[in-house]
N, C-alpha and C positions, 0 to 999 in steps of 0.2 A: 395316635389320638383315639380315644374312646368315642364312640357315638352311642347315645342313649335314645332309644325309640320308645314312645308311649302312645296311648290311644285314649280318646275321651270324647263324649258328646256333651251338649250344653247342659243337660240335666245333671250329669255326674261331675261337672266341672268343679263344684264347690268342695269335693272331697280331695282336691289336689293342693290344698293349702300348704301342707308340709312338703310336698314334692317341690313346689315353687320356692318355698322358704329355704330349702336346703340345696336347691339346684346348683348354686355357686360353690358348694363344697367339693364339687367334682370338676376335674378338667376334662371337658367333653363337649362335643356338639350335640344339640338336642333337637329332636323332631317329634311333633305330635300329629297323629292322624285322627281325623274326626269328621263327622258329617254335617254339623250344624252349629258350630260355635258362633256366638254372637260377636258383633263388632267390639264390644267391651271385653269379652273373653279373649278375642284375638289380640287386642291391645295389651292385655296382661301377658300373653305369651311373648309378644314382641318385646315388652319391657324386660322379660326374663331371658331374652335371646334364645327363644325356642321357635323353630320354624314350624309353621302350620301347613299341613297338607290335607285338603278337603277330599272326602270320598263320598260315594253314593250313599244316601240315607237308608234306602231299603236294604242294600247289601250289608251295611253295617248292622242294622237292627236284626237281621236274620242269620248272619254268619260271623258274629263278633269274635268268638274265640278262634275260629278257623282263620280269620283274617290276620291274626297276630303273625302267623308264619308268612303270609303274603306281604305284609309290611316289612318284615325282616328281609325277605328275599329281595324286595325293591331296593333296599339300602346296601345290598352286597354288590360291590363292583368288581371283586376278584383281582384288584390291583395290588393289594398288599396284605399283610397278615394282621392288620389293626383289629382292635376289639370292637364288637358291636354288642350292646346290651339291650335287651328288652325289659322294661319295668312297667308294671301296672301304674295307673295314674294315682292310686292311693298308697304308693310307697314313698319313703323318704330316705335321705342319704346321710349316714353318719360320717363316713370317710371314704376316700377313693379306694376302689377295689381292683383297678386295672392291673397292678403288679401281682395280684393274687391268682389271676387266671392263667393257667398253663398255656404257653404260646404254641404248643404242638397239637392241641386238640382243636377240632373244628366246631364243636358244640359243647356247651356246659349246661347241665341240668341241675336244678336245686331239688334236693330230696329231703323227706321228712323221716328221720330215723325212728321216731316214736311210733309212727304209723306203719313202718316196715316191720317193727317188732310185733305189732298187733296184727300183722298180715291183712291190713286194710288196703287191698290191692288198688282200688280206684284212686287212692290218695298217697301213693308212694312218692310222688313228685308234685310240684306246684308250678303252674304256668305263669305265675306273677312275675318271676325273674328268670331270664334265660340269657346265656352267653353264646356268642358266635364269633368266629374269626372271618375276616374278609377274604374268603377263599372259595375256590370252585367246590371243594368238599362241603363247605357250609351251605352253599347254594343248593347243592344236590340234596342235602339233608332237609332243607325247606321243601323242596319238590316232593321228596318222599313223604313228608308229613302231610302236605296238602293233598296228595293223591290218596293216602291212607284214609284221611278224614272224609274226603268227598265220596270215596267209594265204600266206606264203612268196613273195610277189611284190608289186610296185607298178608299175603301168604308167607312172606319172609319174616313177619312179626306176629305169630299166632297169639302172643300174649295180649295183643290189642283186642282181638275177638273174645278171648277168655274173660277179660275184664268187663267188656260190654255185656256179656251174657249175664254176669252177676248183677249189673245195673238194670237190665231189661227183664229180669226174672219176674214172672207174674206173681210170685209169692211175696214180693216186696210190697209194702204199702204204696198205694197209688201216688202219693205225694213225694215218695222217695224213688220212684222209677224214672230212669232217664234213658234216652234212646239215641243211638248213633246217627240217626238221620237229622237230629237237631244240631246244627253247626253253630248255634249261638252259645251253648253252654256245654261244658264237660269235655268236649272232644279233644281240646289241647291237653288237658290234664291226663286223660286216659292214654293218649299217645305217649306222653312223657313218662307216665307211670309204667307203661308197657316196657319201655327201655330199661327202667330201673329194675323191673321184675325180671327181665332177662338176666340181669347180673346176680340176683339173689336167689333165683329159683333153684331149689335142690340144695341150697347151702344151709349152714347153721345161722339162722336169723339172729341169734343172740350175740354172735361175734362178728357179723359182717360189718365192714367199714367201707362204705362206698367212696369215701374220700381218697382211698388208696387204689381205686379201681378205674381202669379205662376200658370202655367197651368198644370193640372194633366191629362196627356195623356196616357191612358192605364196603369195607375199606375206609370208612369214616370213623375217626377217633372221637369218642364222646366221653367227657369227664363229668364227675359228679361233685356237687358242692352243697355242704350242709346248710339247710334253711336256718339253723341257729346262728349262722354268721351272715348269710347272704340273702335271706328272705324270711326274716323273723315275723311270723304272722300273728303278732300281738303288739300292743303299744304299752310299754312298761316305763315307769319313771326312772327306774334304776338300770343303768347300763352295765351288764355283766358279760364278761367274755370279750372276744374279739369280733365285734359286730360291725358290718359294713352297710347293710341295707335293711331297713325295717319296713314292714308291710302292715299298714293300719287296717283295722276293721272299721267299716263305715258306721257301726253303731257305737264306737268308742270315742266319739268326739273328733273324728278326722275332719269333718266338714265345718270349717270356720268361714266367715264371710271374707271376701276380698274387696278391698276398698281403694279407690284412686290408683288402680294399677299396681298396688303393692299388697303384700300379705297383711291382713288385718289381725 
């Protein structure tokens, strides 16, 4: 059985309209972590058979992207090899993807081929959709991610430091500068992009196909899945290709009102 993990606060709840509307397209248990959902919002989750787990408000507001890996770690019991998927609250589900995720990997990263070709290091991957197996190795990967982000470095993953240096560069416009000490934004994407960069560094970027690549990182097998199938960061009316998960932009009409416990 697949388990889908998400996260949301009361302000952002309105952007989950399509998440809720397509929730029953997927055979999975669902859990939502959040700090302050109202009684009405909690009732909507209950109607949609989504378990709500409350977390500390200050921790959520200051460490949101870091916490993704903490929430995933919480759900890993290491009792079987079942699939665990993290999806941002503004995603929605076209069809079930469980059979598409290799059972022998411990972690699956969604990558952006077009940004790899452009050598946009900070955005090789996207943290909005991630796959894990319910194994010791997956739990270890979460521990590595959390330690890397909290300490701001990882001697075993120098690509992480390299990417952050490009974001912290004083020559960048101030509004485009980001810092590794801020665990609310960017840290998850930089960590995942560092893993993808490890695979493509020194290769022919024009011919690299990460779908055929498995990274062995400290004995942990990591697979890569194309965003054009599993994390399409656009909302388009025409469905082209073999798409499983779409990722709405919040300025493209994702947030519709929810009424009477149902999607309006």
